[in-house]
PyMOL Python script that loads the backbone (N, CA, C, O; Angstrom):
from pymol import cmd

cmd.read_pdbstr("""\
ATOM      1  N   MET A   1      47.460  -4.279  64.756  1.00  0.00           N
ATOM      2  CA  MET A   1      46.659  -4.022  65.926  1.00  0.00           C
ATOM      3  C   MET A   1      47.401  -3.022  66.796  1.00  0.00           C
ATOM      4  O   MET A   1      48.613  -3.113  66.994  1.00  0.00           O
ATOM      5  N   THR A   2      46.650  -2.080  67.301  1.00  0.00           N
ATOM      6  CA  THR A   2      47.157  -1.153  68.302  1.00  0.00           C
ATOM      7  C   THR A   2      46.140  -1.132  69.444  1.00  0.00           C
ATOM      8  O   THR A   2      45.120  -1.818  69.387  1.00  0.00           O
ATOM      9  N   ALA A   3      46.418  -0.361  70.452  1.00  0.00           N
ATOM     10  CA  ALA A   3      45.465  -0.221  71.551  1.00  0.00           C
ATOM     11  C   ALA A   3      44.201   0.509  71.095  1.00  0.00           C
ATOM     12  O   ALA A   3      43.160   0.418  71.744  1.00  0.00           O
ATOM     13  N   LYS A   4      44.295   1.234  69.978  1.00  0.00           N
ATOM     14  CA  LYS A   4      43.163   2.017  69.491  1.00  0.00           C
ATOM     15  C   LYS A   4      42.347   1.319  68.406  1.00  0.00           C
ATOM     16  O   LYS A   4      41.157   1.596  68.261  1.00  0.00           O
ATOM     17  N   ALA A   5      42.969   0.415  67.641  1.00  0.00           N
ATOM     18  CA  ALA A   5      42.247  -0.200  66.517  1.00  0.00           C
ATOM     19  C   ALA A   5      42.888  -1.517  66.093  1.00  0.00           C
ATOM     20  O   ALA A   5      44.089  -1.733  66.257  1.00  0.00           O
ATOM     21  N   THR A   6      42.058  -2.375  65.549  1.00  0.00           N
ATOM     22  CA  THR A   6      42.525  -3.592  64.886  1.00  0.00           C
ATOM     23  C   THR A   6      42.150  -3.492  63.420  1.00  0.00           C
ATOM     24  O   THR A   6      41.169  -2.842  63.060  1.00  0.00           O
ATOM     25  N   GLN A   7      42.942  -4.142  62.577  1.00  0.00           N
ATOM     26  CA  GLN A   7      42.613  -4.186  61.156  1.00  0.00           C
ATOM     27  C   GLN A   7      42.423  -5.642  60.756  1.00  0.00           C
ATOM     28  O   GLN A   7      43.296  -6.481  60.984  1.00  0.00           O
ATOM     29  N   ILE A   8      41.288  -5.926  60.166  1.00  0.00           N
ATOM     30  CA  ILE A   8      40.960  -7.278  59.721  1.00  0.00           C
ATOM     31  C   ILE A   8      41.449  -7.422  58.291  1.00  0.00           C
ATOM     32  O   ILE A   8      41.173  -6.576  57.441  1.00  0.00           O
ATOM     33  N   GLN A   9      42.183  -8.510  58.030  1.00  0.00           N
ATOM     34  CA  GLN A   9      42.762  -8.725  56.702  1.00  0.00           C
ATOM     35  C   GLN A   9      42.550 -10.171  56.276  1.00  0.00           C
ATOM     36  O   GLN A   9      42.315 -11.053  57.103  1.00  0.00           O
ATOM     37  N   GLY A  10      42.636 -10.392  54.987  1.00  0.00           N
ATOM     38  CA  GLY A  10      42.601 -11.751  54.449  1.00  0.00           C
ATOM     39  C   GLY A  10      41.243 -12.414  54.538  1.00  0.00           C
ATOM     40  O   GLY A  10      41.157 -13.629  54.711  1.00  0.00           O
ATOM     41  N   VAL A  11      40.172 -11.628  54.421  1.00  0.00           N
ATOM     42  CA  VAL A  11      38.823 -12.181  54.495  1.00  0.00           C
ATOM     43  C   VAL A  11      38.525 -12.912  53.191  1.00  0.00           C
ATOM     44  O   VAL A  11      38.738 -12.380  52.102  1.00  0.00           O
ATOM     45  N   TRP A  12      38.031 -14.132  53.318  1.00  0.00           N
ATOM     46  CA  TRP A  12      37.800 -14.949  52.126  1.00  0.00           C
ATOM     47  C   TRP A  12      36.841 -16.070  52.479  1.00  0.00           C
ATOM     48  O   TRP A  12      36.939 -16.652  53.559  1.00  0.00           O
ATOM     49  N   VAL A  13      35.924 -16.378  51.590  1.00  0.00           N
ATOM     50  CA  VAL A  13      35.023 -17.520  51.739  1.00  0.00           C
ATOM     51  C   VAL A  13      35.240 -18.432  50.536  1.00  0.00           C
ATOM     52  O   VAL A  13      35.242 -17.975  49.393  1.00  0.00           O
ATOM     53  N   ASN A  14      35.418 -19.701  50.798  1.00  0.00           N
ATOM     54  CA  ASN A  14      35.582 -20.686  49.741  1.00  0.00           C
ATOM     55  C   ASN A  14      34.433 -20.530  48.739  1.00  0.00           C
ATOM     56  O   ASN A  14      33.269 -20.485  49.137  1.00  0.00           O
ATOM     57  N   PRO A  15      34.751 -20.449  47.452  1.00  0.00           N
ATOM     58  CA  PRO A  15      33.691 -20.273  46.442  1.00  0.00           C
ATOM     59  C   PRO A  15      32.559 -21.297  46.551  1.00  0.00           C
ATOM     60  O   PRO A  15      31.418 -20.994  46.204  1.00  0.00           O
ATOM     61  N   ARG A  16      32.857 -22.471  47.015  1.00  0.00           N
ATOM     62  CA  ARG A  16      31.843 -23.522  47.168  1.00  0.00           C
ATOM     63  C   ARG A  16      30.727 -23.086  48.131  1.00  0.00           C
ATOM     64  O   ARG A  16      29.584 -23.522  47.997  1.00  0.00           O
ATOM     65  N   TYR A  17      31.067 -22.222  49.105  1.00  0.00           N
ATOM     66  CA  TYR A  17      30.112 -21.831  50.141  1.00  0.00           C
ATOM     67  C   TYR A  17      29.594 -20.407  49.999  1.00  0.00           C
ATOM     68  O   TYR A  17      28.830 -19.937  50.843  1.00  0.00           O
ATOM     69  N   ARG A  18      30.001 -19.719  48.942  1.00  0.00           N
ATOM     70  CA  ARG A  18      29.525 -18.352  48.732  1.00  0.00           C
ATOM     71  C   ARG A  18      28.051 -18.340  48.350  1.00  0.00           C
ATOM     72  O   ARG A  18      27.535 -19.300  47.778  1.00  0.00           O
ATOM     73  N   GLY A  19      27.389 -17.246  48.673  1.00  0.00           N
ATOM     74  CA  GLY A  19      25.987 -17.094  48.327  1.00  0.00           C
ATOM     75  C   GLY A  19      25.028 -17.808  49.264  1.00  0.00           C
ATOM     76  O   GLY A  19      23.832 -17.882  48.983  1.00  0.00           O
ATOM     77  N   GLN A  20      25.533 -18.336  50.377  1.00  0.00           N
ATOM     78  CA  GLN A  20      24.685 -19.059  51.327  1.00  0.00           C
ATOM     79  C   GLN A  20      24.392 -18.240  52.575  1.00  0.00           C
ATOM     80  O   GLN A  20      23.774 -18.742  53.514  1.00  0.00           O
ATOM     81  N   GLY A  21      24.832 -16.978  52.597  1.00  0.00           N
ATOM     82  CA  GLY A  21      24.564 -16.123  53.749  1.00  0.00           C
ATOM     83  C   GLY A  21      25.445 -16.393  54.952  1.00  0.00           C
ATOM     84  O   GLY A  21      25.085 -16.023  56.069  1.00  0.00           O
ATOM     85  N   LEU A  22      26.582 -17.024  54.753  1.00  0.00           N
ATOM     86  CA  LEU A  22      27.461 -17.381  55.860  1.00  0.00           C
ATOM     87  C   LEU A  22      28.412 -16.253  56.273  1.00  0.00           C
ATOM     88  O   LEU A  22      28.783 -16.159  57.443  1.00  0.00           O
ATOM     89  N   ALA A  23      28.802 -15.416  55.344  1.00  0.00           N
ATOM     90  CA  ALA A  23      29.878 -14.449  55.577  1.00  0.00           C
ATOM     91  C   ALA A  23      29.582 -13.482  56.716  1.00  0.00           C
ATOM     92  O   ALA A  23      30.462 -13.214  57.534  1.00  0.00           O
ATOM     93  N   ALA A  24      28.375 -12.958  56.788  1.00  0.00           N
ATOM     94  CA  ALA A  24      28.063 -11.962  57.814  1.00  0.00           C
ATOM     95  C   ALA A  24      28.203 -12.548  59.220  1.00  0.00           C
ATOM     96  O   ALA A  24      28.735 -11.890  60.114  1.00  0.00           O
ATOM     97  N   GLY A  25      27.743 -13.744  59.415  1.00  0.00           N
ATOM     98  CA  GLY A  25      27.878 -14.387  60.727  1.00  0.00           C
ATOM     99  C   GLY A  25      29.322 -14.636  61.097  1.00  0.00           C
ATOM    100  O   GLY A  25      29.729 -14.399  62.234  1.00  0.00           O
ATOM    101  N   TYR A  26      30.094 -15.110  60.146  1.00  0.00           N
ATOM    102  CA  TYR A  26      31.517 -15.343  60.397  1.00  0.00           C
ATOM    103  C   TYR A  26      32.231 -14.028  60.677  1.00  0.00           C
ATOM    104  O   TYR A  26      33.047 -13.937  61.595  1.00  0.00           O
ATOM    105  N   MET A  27      31.919 -13.010  59.878  1.00  0.00           N
ATOM    106  CA  MET A  27      32.556 -11.712  60.075  1.00  0.00           C
ATOM    107  C   MET A  27      32.173 -11.123  61.425  1.00  0.00           C
ATOM    108  O   MET A  27      33.005 -10.512  62.096  1.00  0.00           O
ATOM    109  N   SER A  28      30.938 -11.299  61.822  1.00  0.00           N
ATOM    110  CA  SER A  28      30.497 -10.805  63.118  1.00  0.00           C
ATOM    111  C   SER A  28      31.333 -11.414  64.246  1.00  0.00           C
ATOM    112  O   SER A  28      31.716 -10.710  65.181  1.00  0.00           O
ATOM    113  N   ALA A  29      31.611 -12.696  64.165  1.00  0.00           N
ATOM    114  CA  ALA A  29      32.433 -13.357  65.181  1.00  0.00           C
ATOM    115  C   ALA A  29      33.849 -12.794  65.188  1.00  0.00           C
ATOM    116  O   ALA A  29      34.424 -12.578  66.255  1.00  0.00           O
ATOM    117  N   VAL A  30      34.413 -12.555  64.013  1.00  0.00           N
ATOM    118  CA  VAL A  30      35.756 -11.987  63.918  1.00  0.00           C
ATOM    119  C   VAL A  30      35.777 -10.575  64.499  1.00  0.00           C
ATOM    120  O   VAL A  30      36.692 -10.221  65.242  1.00  0.00           O
ATOM    121  N   VAL A  31      34.775  -9.776  64.164  1.00  0.00           N
ATOM    122  CA  VAL A  31      34.704  -8.399  64.673  1.00  0.00           C
ATOM    123  C   VAL A  31      34.583  -8.403  66.194  1.00  0.00           C
ATOM    124  O   VAL A  31      35.274  -7.642  66.871  1.00  0.00           O
ATOM    125  N   ASN A  32      33.724  -9.242  66.731  1.00  0.00           N
ATOM    126  CA  ASN A  32      33.581  -9.304  68.187  1.00  0.00           C
ATOM    127  C   ASN A  32      34.899  -9.662  68.845  1.00  0.00           C
ATOM    128  O   ASN A  32      35.244  -9.095  69.882  1.00  0.00           O
ATOM    129  N   HIS A  33      35.632 -10.582  68.268  1.00  0.00           N
ATOM    130  CA  HIS A  33      36.940 -10.946  68.816  1.00  0.00           C
ATOM    131  C   HIS A  33      37.908  -9.762  68.717  1.00  0.00           C
ATOM    132  O   HIS A  33      38.618  -9.456  69.675  1.00  0.00           O
ATOM    133  N   ALA A  34      37.933  -9.100  67.557  1.00  0.00           N
ATOM    134  CA  ALA A  34      38.824  -7.954  67.364  1.00  0.00           C
ATOM    135  C   ALA A  34      38.511  -6.847  68.364  1.00  0.00           C
ATOM    136  O   ALA A  34      39.422  -6.203  68.884  1.00  0.00           O
ATOM    137  N   LEU A  35      37.237  -6.624  68.634  1.00  0.00           N
ATOM    138  CA  LEU A  35      36.842  -5.559  69.555  1.00  0.00           C
ATOM    139  C   LEU A  35      37.189  -5.874  71.008  1.00  0.00           C
ATOM    140  O   LEU A  35      37.121  -4.992  71.864  1.00  0.00           O
ATOM    141  N   SER A  36      37.556  -7.111  71.290  1.00  0.00           N
ATOM    142  CA  SER A  36      38.010  -7.436  72.642  1.00  0.00           C
ATOM    143  C   SER A  36      39.432  -6.922  72.880  1.00  0.00           C
ATOM    144  O   SER A  36      39.898  -6.900  74.019  1.00  0.00           O
ATOM    145  N   PHE A  37      40.116  -6.513  71.821  1.00  0.00           N
ATOM    146  CA  PHE A  37      41.478  -5.997  71.918  1.00  0.00           C
ATOM    147  C   PHE A  37      41.560  -4.481  71.777  1.00  0.00           C
ATOM    148  O   PHE A  37      42.461  -3.858  72.338  1.00  0.00           O
ATOM    149  N   ALA A  38      40.635  -3.884  71.040  1.00  0.00           N
ATOM    150  CA  ALA A  38      40.663  -2.442  70.772  1.00  0.00           C
ATOM    151  C   ALA A  38      39.233  -1.986  70.474  1.00  0.00           C
ATOM    152  O   ALA A  38      38.393  -2.795  70.078  1.00  0.00           O
ATOM    153  N   PRO A  39      38.957  -0.703  70.662  1.00  0.00           N
ATOM    154  CA  PRO A  39      37.585  -0.215  70.487  1.00  0.00           C
ATOM    155  C   PRO A  39      37.127  -0.044  69.032  1.00  0.00           C
ATOM    156  O   PRO A  39      35.947   0.204  68.786  1.00  0.00           O
ATOM    157  N   VAL A  40      38.039  -0.172  68.076  1.00  0.00           N
ATOM    158  CA  VAL A  40      37.703   0.025  66.662  1.00  0.00           C
ATOM    159  C   VAL A  40      38.229  -1.155  65.852  1.00  0.00           C
ATOM    160  O   VAL A  40      39.355  -1.606  66.061  1.00  0.00           O
ATOM    161  N   ALA A  41      37.415  -1.648  64.935  1.00  0.00           N
ATOM    162  CA  ALA A  41      37.850  -2.664  63.970  1.00  0.00           C
ATOM    163  C   ALA A  41      37.717  -2.051  62.581  1.00  0.00           C
ATOM    164  O   ALA A  41      36.711  -1.409  62.279  1.00  0.00           O
ATOM    165  N   SER A  42      38.725  -2.244  61.736  1.00  0.00           N
ATOM    166  CA  SER A  42      38.685  -1.684  60.386  1.00  0.00           C
ATOM    167  C   SER A  42      39.083  -2.739  59.376  1.00  0.00           C
ATOM    168  O   SER A  42      39.656  -3.773  59.720  1.00  0.00           O
ATOM    169  N   LEU A  43      38.767  -2.457  58.118  1.00  0.00           N
ATOM    170  CA  LEU A  43      39.193  -3.312  57.015  1.00  0.00           C
ATOM    171  C   LEU A  43      39.146  -2.518  55.726  1.00  0.00           C
ATOM    172  O   LEU A  43      38.545  -1.446  55.665  1.00  0.00           O
ATOM    173  N   TYR A  44      39.772  -3.041  54.718  1.00  0.00           N
ATOM    174  CA  TYR A  44      39.731  -2.469  53.382  1.00  0.00           C
ATOM    175  C   TYR A  44      39.002  -3.453  52.480  1.00  0.00           C
ATOM    176  O   TYR A  44      39.135  -4.667  52.637  1.00  0.00           O
ATOM    177  N   VAL A  45      38.232  -2.925  51.534  1.00  0.00           N
ATOM    178  CA  VAL A  45      37.534  -3.776  50.570  1.00  0.00           C
ATOM    179  C   VAL A  45      37.537  -3.062  49.223  1.00  0.00           C
ATOM    180  O   VAL A  45      37.394  -1.841  49.154  1.00  0.00           O
ATOM    181  N   ASN A  46      37.699  -3.826  48.174  1.00  0.00           N
ATOM    182  CA  ASN A  46      37.654  -3.252  46.826  1.00  0.00           C
ATOM    183  C   ASN A  46      36.234  -2.793  46.513  1.00  0.00           C
ATOM    184  O   ASN A  46      35.266  -3.479  46.840  1.00  0.00           O
ATOM    185  N   ASP A  47      36.117  -1.631  45.880  1.00  0.00           N
ATOM    186  CA  ASP A  47      34.795  -1.053  45.613  1.00  0.00           C
ATOM    187  C   ASP A  47      33.952  -1.909  44.672  1.00  0.00           C
ATOM    188  O   ASP A  47      32.728  -1.778  44.665  1.00  0.00           O
ATOM    189  N   TYR A  48      34.570  -2.774  43.884  1.00  0.00           N
ATOM    190  CA  TYR A  48      33.823  -3.643  42.971  1.00  0.00           C
ATOM    191  C   TYR A  48      33.316  -4.916  43.648  1.00  0.00           C
ATOM    192  O   TYR A  48      32.551  -5.670  43.048  1.00  0.00           O
ATOM    193  N   ASN A  49      33.734  -5.160  44.887  1.00  0.00           N
ATOM    194  CA  ASN A  49      33.345  -6.381  45.591  1.00  0.00           C
ATOM    195  C   ASN A  49      32.047  -6.127  46.369  1.00  0.00           C
ATOM    196  O   ASN A  49      32.037  -6.068  47.599  1.00  0.00           O
ATOM    197  N   THR A  50      30.968  -5.982  45.617  1.00  0.00           N
ATOM    198  CA  THR A  50      29.692  -5.593  46.226  1.00  0.00           C
ATOM    199  C   THR A  50      29.148  -6.635  47.197  1.00  0.00           C
ATOM    200  O   THR A  50      28.503  -6.275  48.182  1.00  0.00           O
ATOM    201  N   ALA A  51      29.391  -7.899  46.945  1.00  0.00           N
ATOM    202  CA  ALA A  51      28.917  -8.937  47.870  1.00  0.00           C
ATOM    203  C   ALA A  51      29.597  -8.792  49.228  1.00  0.00           C
ATOM    204  O   ALA A  51      28.942  -8.895  50.266  1.00  0.00           O
ATOM    205  N   ALA A  52      30.896  -8.556  49.224  1.00  0.00           N
ATOM    206  CA  ALA A  52      31.624  -8.375  50.482  1.00  0.00           C
ATOM    207  C   ALA A  52      31.158  -7.107  51.188  1.00  0.00           C
ATOM    208  O   ALA A  52      30.972  -7.105  52.405  1.00  0.00           O
ATOM    209  N   ILE A  53      30.971  -6.047  50.440  1.00  0.00           N
ATOM    210  CA  ILE A  53      30.520  -4.785  51.041  1.00  0.00           C
ATOM    211  C   ILE A  53      29.181  -4.986  51.732  1.00  0.00           C
ATOM    212  O   ILE A  53      28.987  -4.499  52.846  1.00  0.00           O
ATOM    213  N   ARG A  54      28.262  -5.687  51.100  1.00  0.00           N
ATOM    214  CA  ARG A  54      26.960  -5.951  51.723  1.00  0.00           C
ATOM    215  C   ARG A  54      27.118  -6.742  53.024  1.00  0.00           C
ATOM    216  O   ARG A  54      26.445  -6.450  54.012  1.00  0.00           O
ATOM    217  N   SER A  55      28.000  -7.737  53.027  1.00  0.00           N
ATOM    218  CA  SER A  55      28.233  -8.521  54.250  1.00  0.00           C
ATOM    219  C   SER A  55      28.792  -7.649  55.358  1.00  0.00           C
ATOM    220  O   SER A  55      28.362  -7.741  56.508  1.00  0.00           O
ATOM    221  N   TYR A  56      29.751  -6.802  55.011  1.00  0.00           N
ATOM    222  CA  TYR A  56      30.356  -5.928  56.021  1.00  0.00           C
ATOM    223  C   TYR A  56      29.331  -4.930  56.556  1.00  0.00           C
ATOM    224  O   TYR A  56      29.319  -4.633  57.751  1.00  0.00           O
ATOM    225  N   GLU A  57      28.484  -4.419  55.688  1.00  0.00           N
ATOM    226  CA  GLU A  57      27.444  -3.486  56.133  1.00  0.00           C
ATOM    227  C   GLU A  57      26.451  -4.176  57.070  1.00  0.00           C
ATOM    228  O   GLU A  57      25.970  -3.552  58.016  1.00  0.00           O
ATOM    229  N   ARG A  58      26.140  -5.435  56.827  1.00  0.00           N
ATOM    230  CA  ARG A  58      25.232  -6.181  57.707  1.00  0.00           C
ATOM    231  C   ARG A  58      25.787  -6.295  59.115  1.00  0.00           C
ATOM    232  O   ARG A  58      25.035  -6.331  60.089  1.00  0.00           O
ATOM    233  N   VAL A  59      27.114  -6.352  59.217  1.00  0.00           N
ATOM    234  CA  VAL A  59      27.772  -6.473  60.514  1.00  0.00           C
ATOM    235  C   VAL A  59      27.876  -5.114  61.206  1.00  0.00           C
ATOM    236  O   VAL A  59      28.056  -5.050  62.422  1.00  0.00           O
ATOM    237  N   GLY A  60      27.765  -4.035  60.442  1.00  0.00           N
ATOM    238  CA  GLY A  60      27.825  -2.705  61.032  1.00  0.00           C
ATOM    239  C   GLY A  60      28.939  -1.817  60.523  1.00  0.00           C
ATOM    240  O   GLY A  60      29.063  -0.671  60.957  1.00  0.00           O
ATOM    241  N   PHE A  61      29.759  -2.329  59.599  1.00  0.00           N
ATOM    242  CA  PHE A  61      30.799  -1.484  59.019  1.00  0.00           C
ATOM    243  C   PHE A  61      30.172  -0.390  58.169  1.00  0.00           C
ATOM    244  O   PHE A  61      29.106  -0.575  57.583  1.00  0.00           O
ATOM    245  N   ARG A  62      30.842   0.740  58.110  1.00  0.00           N
ATOM    246  CA  ARG A  62      30.423   1.830  57.241  1.00  0.00           C
ATOM    247  C   ARG A  62      31.672   2.428  56.609  1.00  0.00           C
ATOM    248  O   ARG A  62      32.745   2.426  57.212  1.00  0.00           O
ATOM    249  N   GLN A  63      31.528   2.925  55.421  1.00  0.00           N
ATOM    250  CA  GLN A  63      32.669   3.516  54.700  1.00  0.00           C
ATOM    251  C   GLN A  63      32.976   4.878  55.291  1.00  0.00           C
ATOM    252  O   GLN A  63      32.085   5.709  55.471  1.00  0.00           O
ATOM    253  N   ILE A  64      34.268   5.101  55.596  1.00  0.00           N
ATOM    254  CA  ILE A  64      34.672   6.407  56.115  1.00  0.00           C
ATOM    255  C   ILE A  64      35.735   7.066  55.238  1.00  0.00           C
ATOM    256  O   ILE A  64      36.133   8.202  55.495  1.00  0.00           O
ATOM    257  N   GLY A  65      36.193   6.365  54.211  1.00  0.00           N
ATOM    258  CA  GLY A  65      37.196   6.947  53.333  1.00  0.00           C
ATOM    259  C   GLY A  65      37.393   6.108  52.089  1.00  0.00           C
ATOM    260  O   GLY A  65      36.839   5.017  51.957  1.00  0.00           O
ATOM    261  N   THR A  66      38.188   6.635  51.184  1.00  0.00           N
ATOM    262  CA  THR A  66      38.516   5.959  49.934  1.00  0.00           C
ATOM    263  C   THR A  66      40.016   6.003  49.749  1.00  0.00           C
ATOM    264  O   THR A  66      40.636   7.050  49.933  1.00  0.00           O
ATOM    265  N   PHE A  67      40.609   4.875  49.386  1.00  0.00           N
ATOM    266  CA  PHE A  67      42.038   4.790  49.169  1.00  0.00           C
ATOM    267  C   PHE A  67      42.317   4.195  47.798  1.00  0.00           C
ATOM    268  O   PHE A  67      41.481   3.496  47.226  1.00  0.00           O
ATOM    269  N   ALA A  68      43.484   4.477  47.289  1.00  0.00           N
ATOM    270  CA  ALA A  68      43.910   3.914  46.006  1.00  0.00           C
ATOM    271  C   ALA A  68      45.258   3.215  46.201  1.00  0.00           C
ATOM    272  O   ALA A  68      46.096   3.662  46.983  1.00  0.00           O
ATOM    273  N   THR A  69      45.444   2.136  45.490  1.00  0.00           N
ATOM    274  CA  THR A  69      46.721   1.428  45.503  1.00  0.00           C
ATOM    275  C   THR A  69      47.448   1.772  44.210  1.00  0.00           C
ATOM    276  O   THR A  69      46.873   1.717  43.123  1.00  0.00           O
ATOM    277  N   ILE A  70      48.705   2.124  44.346  1.00  0.00           N
ATOM    278  CA  ILE A  70      49.529   2.438  43.178  1.00  0.00           C
ATOM    279  C   ILE A  70      50.637   1.412  43.107  1.00  0.00           C
ATOM    280  O   ILE A  70      51.400   1.244  44.059  1.00  0.00           O
ATOM    281  N   LEU A  71      50.727   0.731  41.993  1.00  0.00           N
ATOM    282  CA  LEU A  71      51.750  -0.308  41.803  1.00  0.00           C
ATOM    283  C   LEU A  71      52.818   0.197  40.845  1.00  0.00           C
ATOM    284  O   LEU A  71      52.513   0.901  39.882  1.00  0.00           O
ATOM    285  N   PHE A  72      54.049  -0.156  41.103  1.00  0.00           N
ATOM    286  CA  PHE A  72      55.168   0.208  40.234  1.00  0.00           C
ATOM    287  C   PHE A  72      55.667  -1.010  39.506  1.00  0.00           C
ATOM    288  O   PHE A  72      56.611  -0.916  38.721  1.00  0.00           O
TER     289      PHE A  72
END
""", "prot")
cmd.dss("prot")
cmd.show_as("cartoon", "prot")
cmd.util.cbc("prot")
cmd.orient("prot")
């Protein structure tokens, strides 16, 4: 977190509760809290995680870039 942006990490829904439409509401609450500290909230999501991407888009997130992780 900085004065300019917060980064949301560790987003996860118990598999037992997935597919019930809960994620967007929960994420919305987290985003609203994050925005009380800085004007921008960001996160990273794997491109294959289409369910998560849809939830984030429902809350208002939009893709602004693409990153790659390189492991040694």
